[in-house]
C-alpha positions as CSV (number, residue, x, y, z in Angstrom):
1,M,5.4,-30.4,-8.2
2,G,5.2,-33.4,-5.2
3,A,1.8,-33.7,-2.8
4,K,2.2,-31.2,-0.2
5,T,0.7,-30.6,3.0
6,I,-1.0,-26.8,2.9
7,I,-3.1,-25.1,5.1
8,V,-5.0,-22.1,3.8
9,C,-5.9,-19.4,6.2
10,E,-9.7,-17.0,6.2
11,A,-11.1,-14.2,8.1
12,Q,-14.8,-15.2,8.2
13,V,-17.5,-13.5,9.0
14,P,-19.9,-15.6,10.9
15,F,-23.4,-15.5,8.1
16,V,-21.2,-13.7,5.8
17,E,-21.0,-15.6,2.5
18,G,-19.5,-13.6,-0.3
19,G,-16.7,-13.6,-3.3
20,A,-14.0,-13.9,-0.5
21,E,-15.6,-16.8,1.1
22,F,-16.1,-18.7,-2.3
23,H,-12.6,-18.0,-3.3
24,V,-10.8,-19.4,-0.7
25,R,-13.0,-22.9,-0.3
26,E,-12.5,-23.1,-4.3
27,L,-8.9,-22.5,-3.6
28,V,-9.4,-25.8,-0.9
29,R,-10.6,-27.9,-3.4
30,Q,-8.6,-27.4,-6.3
31,L,-5.3,-27.7,-4.8
32,R,-6.9,-31.3,-3.7
33,A,-7.9,-31.6,-7.0
34,H,-4.3,-31.4,-8.1
35,G,-2.9,-33.8,-5.0
36,H,-2.3,-31.9,-2.6
37,R,-3.3,-32.5,1.2
38,T,-5.3,-28.9,2.2
39,E,-6.9,-28.0,4.3
40,L,-9.3,-24.8,5.2
41,V,-8.0,-22.9,8.9
42,S,-10.9,-19.6,10.0
43,I,-11.0,-17.7,12.6
44,P,-14.0,-15.4,13.4
45,F,-13.5,-11.8,12.0
46,K,-15.4,-8.7,13.8
47,W,-13.9,-5.2,12.5
48,Y,-16.5,-3.1,15.3
49,P,-16.2,-1.3,17.1
50,K,-12.9,-0.4,15.5
51,E,-10.5,-0.7,18.8
52,E,-11.7,-4.7,17.9
53,I,-9.4,-5.0,14.3
54,L,-6.2,-5.2,16.0
55,A,-7.2,-7.9,18.7
56,H,-8.4,-10.0,15.9
57,A,-5.4,-9.6,14.0
58,A,-3.8,-10.8,17.0
59,A,-5.4,-13.7,17.3
60,W,-3.9,-15.0,13.8
61,R,-0.9,-13.8,15.0
62,L,-0.5,-16.5,18.3
63,I,-1.4,-19.6,16.0
64,D,1.9,-21.5,14.8
65,L,0.5,-23.6,11.9
66,S,4.3,-25.2,10.8
67,E,2.9,-28.8,12.2
68,A,-0.7,-30.5,13.1
69,N,-0.7,-33.6,15.0
70,G,2.4,-35.1,14.5
71,R,2.8,-33.8,11.0
72,T,4.5,-31.0,8.8
73,I,2.9,-28.3,6.9
74,D,4.9,-27.8,4.2
75,L,2.8,-24.3,3.4
76,A,0.4,-22.1,4.2
77,I,-1.6,-19.6,2.7
78,G,-2.9,-16.4,3.6
79,T,-5.6,-14.4,2.4
80,K,-7.4,-10.8,3.3
81,F,-6.7,-9.4,7.0
82,P,-5.8,-10.5,9.1
83,S,-5.5,-14.5,7.7
84,Y,-1.6,-13.1,6.7
85,F,-0.8,-12.5,10.1
86,V,-0.3,-16.5,10.6
87,R,3.2,-17.8,12.0
88,H,4.5,-20.2,9.4
89,P,8.1,-20.8,8.4
90,N,6.6,-21.4,5.2
91,K,4.0,-18.6,4.1
92,V,2.5,-17.0,1.4
93,A,0.1,-14.6,0.1
94,W,-2.5,-14.7,-2.6
95,L,-3.2,-10.8,-1.1
96,I,-8.0,-11.0,-1.8
97,H,-7.5,-7.6,0.0
98,Q,-6.0,-6.0,2.8
99,Y,-8.8,-3.5,5.3
100,R,-10.1,-1.8,3.0
101,A,-11.3,0.9,4.6
102,A,-7.8,1.5,6.8
103,Y,-6.4,2.1,3.2
104,E,-7.4,3.6,-0.2
105,L,-11.5,4.4,0.9
106,C,-10.6,5.6,4.0
107,G,-11.7,10.1,3.4
108,T,-14.4,8.5,1.9
109,Q,-18.4,7.1,2.0
110,Y,-17.1,3.4,2.3
111,S,-14.8,3.9,5.4
112,D,-15.7,5.0,9.1
113,F,-12.1,6.2,9.7
114,E,-12.1,10.0,10.0
115,H,-9.5,12.5,10.9
116,T,-9.3,11.7,14.9
117,E,-6.3,10.6,16.9
118,A,-7.7,7.1,17.3
119,D,-8.6,6.5,13.6
120,V,-5.5,8.0,12.6
121,G,-3.3,6.5,15.1
122,L,-4.9,3.0,14.5
123,R,-5.0,3.1,10.7
124,Q,-1.4,3.9,11.0
125,R,-0.6,1.0,12.7
126,I,-2.5,-1.7,10.6
127,V,-0.4,0.0,7.6
128,E,2.9,-0.7,9.5
129,L,1.6,-4.4,10.8
130,D,0.2,-5.3,7.3
131,T,4.0,-4.6,5.8
132,K,5.4,-6.0,8.4
133,M,3.7,-9.3,7.9
134,L,3.3,-9.7,4.4
135,G,6.9,-9.0,4.6
136,E,7.1,-12.6,5.8
137,C,5.9,-14.1,3.1
138,R,8.3,-16.3,1.1
139,R,6.5,-15.2,-2.3
140,I,3.2,-12.6,-2.4
141,Y,0.3,-12.9,-5.0
142,S,-2.8,-11.1,-5.6
143,N,-6.6,-11.7,-7.3
144,A,-6.1,-8.2,-9.3
145,R,-3.3,-5.7,-10.6
146,N,-5.4,-3.1,-8.5
147,T,-5.0,-5.3,-5.3
148,A,-1.3,-5.2,-6.3
149,A,-1.1,-1.5,-6.7
150,R,-2.7,-1.2,-3.9
151,L,0.2,-3.1,-2.4
152,A,2.9,-1.1,-4.0
153,K,1.9,1.9,-3.5
154,Y,0.8,1.9,0.8
155,N,3.2,-1.0,1.9
156,G,6.1,-1.0,-0.8
157,L,6.1,-4.1,-1.2
158,V,5.6,-6.3,-4.7
159,A,3.3,-8.5,-5.3
160,E,2.2,-10.6,-8.8
161,P,-1.2,-11.0,-10.0
162,L,-3.1,-14.2,-10.2
163,Y,-6.3,-14.7,-11.5
164,H,-8.9,-18.1,-11.2
165,P,-11.7,-18.9,-13.1
166,P,-14.7,-18.0,-10.8
167,R,-16.5,-20.2,-9.1
168,L,-18.9,-21.4,-11.6
169,A,-16.8,-21.3,-14.3
170,A,-17.7,-24.8,-15.1
171,R,-21.8,-24.8,-14.7
172,L,-22.6,-21.2,-16.6
173,R,-24.0,-21.7,-19.8
174,P,-25.1,-19.1,-22.6
175,G,-28.5,-18.4,-23.3
176,P,-31.2,-16.2,-25.7
177,S,-31.6,-12.9,-23.9
178,A,-34.8,-11.9,-22.2
179,D,-36.1,-8.5,-21.0
180,Y,-33.6,-8.0,-17.9
181,V,-30.2,-6.7,-17.0
182,L,-28.4,-8.4,-14.3
183,S,-27.2,-6.9,-10.9
184,V,-25.1,-9.7,-9.1
185,G,-23.3,-8.8,-5.7
186,R,-23.7,-8.0,-1.9
187,L,-25.8,-5.3,-2.1
188,E,-23.1,-3.1,0.4
189,T,-22.8,0.7,-0.5
190,V,-19.4,0.1,-2.0
191,K,-20.7,-2.3,-4.5
192,R,-23.0,0.9,-5.9
193,V,-26.4,-1.5,-7.2
194,G,-28.0,2.4,-6.1
195,L,-26.6,4.0,-9.4
196,V,-28.3,0.8,-11.5
197,I,-31.5,1.6,-9.7
198,A,-31.4,5.5,-10.5
199,A,-30.0,4.0,-14.0
200,M,-33.3,2.6,-14.7
201,A,-35.5,5.3,-14.5
202,R,-33.2,6.2,-18.0
203,V,-33.6,3.0,-19.7
204,D,-36.1,2.1,-21.7
205,T,-38.9,-0.1,-21.4
206,P,-39.9,-2.9,-20.9
207,L,-36.5,-3.3,-20.2
208,R,-36.0,-4.7,-15.6
209,L,-33.2,-4.8,-13.9
210,V,-33.2,-8.2,-12.2
211,I,-30.6,-8.0,-8.1
212,A,-29.4,-11.2,-6.8
213,G,-27.5,-10.7,-3.7
214,D,-28.7,-9.1,0.1
215,G,-26.9,-7.1,2.2
216,T,-27.4,-4.3,4.4
217,E,-28.2,-1.6,1.6
218,R,-31.4,-3.5,0.5
219,Q,-34.0,-1.8,2.5
220,R,-32.7,1.7,1.0
221,L,-32.2,0.2,-2.4
222,E,-36.5,-0.7,-1.9
223,Q,-36.6,2.9,-1.4
224,L,-34.1,4.1,-3.8
225,A,-36.7,2.3,-6.5
226,H,-39.6,3.9,-5.5
227,E,-38.0,6.9,-5.4
228,H,-37.3,6.6,-8.7
229,G,-40.3,5.4,-10.0
230,V,-38.9,2.8,-11.1
231,A,-39.7,0.1,-8.8
232,D,-42.5,-2.1,-11.0
233,R,-39.2,-2.7,-13.2
234,V,-36.8,-3.5,-10.5
235,Q,-37.2,-7.1,-8.7
236,F,-35.3,-7.8,-5.7
237,L,-34.7,-12.4,-5.6
238,G,-32.5,-11.7,-2.5
239,S,-29.7,-14.7,-2.4
240,V,-29.9,-17.3,-4.8
241,G,-29.1,-21.0,-5.4
242,D,-25.8,-22.2,-8.0
243,E,-28.4,-22.8,-10.1
244,A,-30.9,-20.3,-10.7
245,L,-27.9,-17.9,-10.5
246,V,-26.7,-19.3,-13.9
247,D,-30.0,-19.2,-15.2
248,L,-30.2,-15.3,-14.5
249,Y,-27.1,-14.8,-16.6
250,A,-28.2,-17.6,-19.1
251,G,-31.0,-14.9,-19.5
252,A,-29.7,-11.5,-18.8
253,L,-29.3,-9.3,-22.0
254,A,-26.4,-7.9,-19.9
255,V,-25.2,-7.7,-16.5
256,I,-24.0,-4.5,-15.2
257,Y,-21.1,-4.0,-12.1
258,P,-20.9,-0.7,-11.4
259,P,-18.9,-1.2,-8.1
260,F,-16.7,1.8,-6.9
261,D,-13.0,0.4,-6.9
262,E,-13.2,-3.2,-6.5
263,D,-10.6,-5.4,-6.2
264,F,-11.2,-8.0,-8.8
265,G,-15.1,-9.0,-8.7
266,Y,-16.4,-12.4,-10.0
267,V,-19.2,-10.8,-12.0
268,T,-16.8,-10.0,-14.6
269,L,-16.0,-13.3,-15.4
270,E,-19.2,-14.9,-14.3
271,A,-20.5,-12.8,-17.0
272,F,-18.3,-13.5,-19.7
273,L,-18.7,-17.1,-19.0
274,S,-22.4,-16.7,-20.1
275,R,-21.3,-15.0,-23.5
276,K,-22.7,-11.5,-21.5
277,P,-21.6,-8.5,-22.0
278,V,-20.6,-6.3,-18.5
279,V,-21.5,-2.3,-18.5
280,T,-18.6,-1.1,-16.0
281,A,-17.7,2.0,-14.3
282,T,-14.5,3.9,-14.9
283,D,-13.4,3.8,-11.7
284,S,-14.3,0.4,-10.7
285,G,-10.9,-1.3,-9.9
286,G,-10.4,-4.5,-10.6
287,P,-13.2,-5.2,-13.8
288,L,-11.3,-2.6,-16.0
289,E,-8.5,-5.5,-16.3
290,F,-10.8,-7.2,-18.2
291,V,-13.7,-5.2,-19.8
292,E,-12.6,-3.3,-23.1
293,N,-15.2,-0.5,-24.0
294,G,-16.8,-1.5,-27.1
295,V,-14.9,-4.9,-27.4
296,N,-16.4,-6.8,-24.6
297,G,-18.7,-4.5,-22.8
298,Y,-18.2,-0.9,-21.8
299,C,-16.4,1.4,-19.4
300,V,-18.7,4.2,-18.2
301,D,-18.7,7.1,-16.1
302,P,-20.2,6.3,-13.0
303,N,-23.6,8.3,-13.2
304,P,-26.9,7.0,-14.1
305,E,-27.4,8.8,-17.7
306,A,-24.2,6.7,-18.3
307,V,-24.9,3.4,-17.1
308,A,-28.3,3.8,-18.9
309,A,-27.1,5.5,-22.6
310,A,-24.6,2.2,-22.1
311,V,-27.6,-0.2,-21.3
312,N,-29.9,1.2,-24.1
313,R,-27.2,1.0,-26.7
314,L,-27.2,-3.0,-25.7
315,F,-31.4,-3.3,-25.7
316,A,-31.9,-1.6,-29.2
317,D,-29.2,-4.0,-31.3
318,R,-29.4,-7.7,-30.0
319,A,-26.6,-9.0,-32.4
320,M,-24.1,-6.4,-30.8
321,A,-24.6,-7.6,-27.5
322,A,-24.2,-11.0,-28.0
323,S,-21.4,-10.1,-30.0
324,L,-19.7,-8.2,-27.1
325,G,-20.3,-11.2,-25.0
326,E,-18.9,-14.0,-27.3
327,A,-16.0,-11.2,-27.3
328,G,-15.9,-11.4,-23.3
329,F,-15.6,-15.4,-23.4
330,E,-13.0,-15.6,-25.2
331,R,-11.4,-13.5,-22.7
332,A,-12.6,-15.4,-19.0
333,S,-11.7,-19.0,-20.9
334,A,-8.0,-17.7,-21.0
335,V,-8.4,-17.7,-17.0
336,T,-7.2,-21.6,-15.4
337,W,-6.2,-22.5,-12.3
338,D,-3.7,-25.1,-13.3
339,G,-1.3,-22.0,-12.9
340,V,-2.1,-20.5,-10.0
341,V,-1.8,-24.3,-7.5
342,E,1.6,-24.1,-9.4
343,K,2.6,-20.6,-8.6
344,L,1.1,-20.6,-4.9
345,V,2.3,-24.1,-4.2
346,G,6.1,-23.7,-5.7
347,E,8.5,-24.8,-4.0
348,A,6.9,-25.7,-0.8
């Protein structure tokens, strides 16, 4: 496979950095490491008011990235909505996610789409455009089976799941377990950190919860910790640097990660590569593609009692927790970047 000139397309929310942003930047780095001339193209995305959504999608459609500065661009890789609207004769999608509020989150507390004429019409238009724009792609990949299943259900399109290691894979390491469990990620409703906080009221002392991440829900979650009487056992660190995060994974007894219908979730693999078991929920989506109940962690009902019971089992049997973590490491170690690059570039 010869060297190619490649554009990776990113819909970026200014001042926000999370799994999707890490995903595209690491993809660019890996493509370059494999010898391809690669550039990241980002356009800001705003989803509110909802009337802005189609305008931001149209911005991508106005762009032709078939060549730049007299040089032919061999391949354009779209990622999350609406970056795959870009015009290019050889377009591939590695779908992180679509605009989920218009899809499976519609009708839940995690979406602002209501059953009004305007919202129903906008949702239908987004689905129609997604189907057309993704249908233009020479190949469609997804970051997980969960994402591919959603695409098949709503758009009638087939995507091949393509897993990749987390950004910190080479730096993660095990360490002796301290008396805390770890929650990592943005503090947003769909991540359900509140569920973990509520579970702490039923978790044996002196075990603590350490939360690494920030977001719009932080103030509400801090109040929730007070309401459940566990504020002294819940530590909010906010956003932390890479070295601090590596240390936090190394010292945790386990990682608690019960988002609602997650697409992929770096956290699961990061925990496993740190040889830590993961407690997730039966409706968490992507993590269930890696977490096997009783093998490398626990998959429990999404309620505080079930989460607390799993954590208490791990706390009571450190040897078992370590064994589950080792099994998780074996699972995560099989995920590499070489196959990802080979698939995405293909015959570009």
